[in-house]
C-alpha positions in Angstrom: 18.5 -0.6 29.6 15.2 0.8 28.3 17.0 3.8 26.9 18.3 1.6 24.0 14.9 0.5 22.8 13.9 2.1 19.5 10.5 3.7 19.5 8.9 4.2 16.1 6.9 7.4 16.7 5.1 7.1 13.3 2.6 4.8 15.1 1.5 7.6 17.3 -0.3 9.5 14.5 0.3 12.7 16.3 0.2 14.6 13.0 -3.5 13.6 12.5 -6.2 16.2 13.3 -9.8 15.5 14.1 -10.6 16.3 10.5 -8.1 13.7 9.3 -9.6 11.0 11.5 -13.3 11.7 10.8 -13.6 11.3 7.0 -16.3 9.2 5.3 -18.4 7.7 8.1 -15.7 7.6 10.8 -17.3 10.3 12.8 -20.9 8.9 12.8 -20.6 6.8 16.0 -18.9 7.3 19.3 -17.5 4.1 20.6 -15.4 3.7 23.8 -12.7 1.5 22.2 -12.6 3.2 18.8 -9.3 3.6 17.1 -8.4 6.1 14.4 -8.8 4.9 10.8 -5.1 5.6 10.0 -4.1 2.8 12.4 -6.5 0.3 10.7 -5.4 1.5 7.2 -1.7 1.1 8.0 -2.1 -2.4 9.4 -4.3 -3.4 6.4 -1.8 -2.0 3.9 1.2 -3.6 5.7 -0.3 -7.1 6.1 -2.5 -7.7 3.0 -2.7 -7.1 -0.7 -5.4 -5.7 -2.9 -8.2 -8.2 -3.2 -7.3 -10.0 0.1 -10.0 -10.8 2.6 -10.0 -8.8 5.9 -12.2 -10.2 8.6 -13.5 -8.2 11.5 -15.5 -10.5 13.7 -16.1 -7.9 16.4 -17.1 -5.0 14.2 -17.3 -2.2 16.8 -17.8 1.0 14.9 -16.8 -0.4 11.5 -13.4 1.3 11.1 -11.7 -1.9 10.0 -14.4 -2.8 7.5 -14.5 0.7 6.0 -10.7 1.0 5.7 -10.6 -2.5 4.1 -13.0 -1.3 1.4 -11.2 2.0 0.9 -7.9 0.0 0.5 -9.5 -2.4 -2.1 -9.8 -5.4 0.2 -12.8 -7.7 0.6 -14.4 -6.9 4.0 -16.2 -9.6 6.0 -17.9 -9.2 9.4 
């Protein structure tokens, strides 16, 4: 039954190197629950438009905030 489930492997970001995931300030902090900026960027681009507000009330290492700004959104913590 599970063999029929489609798995979208584009969400694995296996093609990203350490260099790809550590641009701007993304490599400044080590954080145990940190996710790669490509994930935040993709979600922001798919679920908002330029000028929209993106809120990150937890603001761990700042990935969501930085990617919001890079993608021309208003970032609020």
